[in-house]
N, C-alpha and C positions, 0 to 999 in steps of 0.2 A: 882602493878602487873609487870611493866617493869621499869627498871632503866631509869630515866629521861635522863641520859647521852647518850642513844641511839639516841635521836633526837639531831643531831649536828647543824642543821640550819633550820630556817623557813623563807622563803622569799615570800613576796607578789608578785604575778605574773600578775594578771589580774582582772578587774572588769567589769561586764556587766550589763547594765540596759535596760530593754525592757518591753513593755506592754505584750509581750508573756509570761513572767514569773510573771507578776503582777506588778502594779504600786508601791506597797508598798514593793517590794522585789528587791534584787540584787543578782547576781551570782558573787562569788569571787573565785579565784584560787590561791593556794599557792604551792610553791615548798618546799618539806620537805626532808631534807637529813637525812637518818637514817643509822647509822654505829656503829658497835661494835668493841671495841679494844680487846675483849676477844675471839670472835669466828666469823665464817662466819654465817650470818643470813640465815635461810632457808626461803622458800616460806611460810611455816606455821608460822614462827616467824613474818614475815612481815605482813601477813594477820591478825594476832592477834593485832599487833601494829596499823595497819590501822583501824581495827574495833574499837579499843580503842579510837583512835583519833576522829573518826566519832561520837562515843557515847558521849565523853566528850564535843565536839564542839556542838552537838545537845542539850545537857543539859544546857550548859552555855549560848549559844547564840540563842537557839531555831532554829538552822540551820537544813536544810534538804539537803541530798545528791541528786543532780540532776542526772538523768540517761539519 
């Protein structure tokens, strides 16, 4: 769907463990740099990429987005 080159960098940012989220769970945060050499990405482009990242992460790691 999207060129993998748009994701320039993924950096682990934070990990949080608490009984509030469940003893068998942890919350992790990543900083993801997304950039195109071909065009300025629109909010719509970024939203699609963001949803794709969430979907793939959910499938591979059984992860859930915290709100």
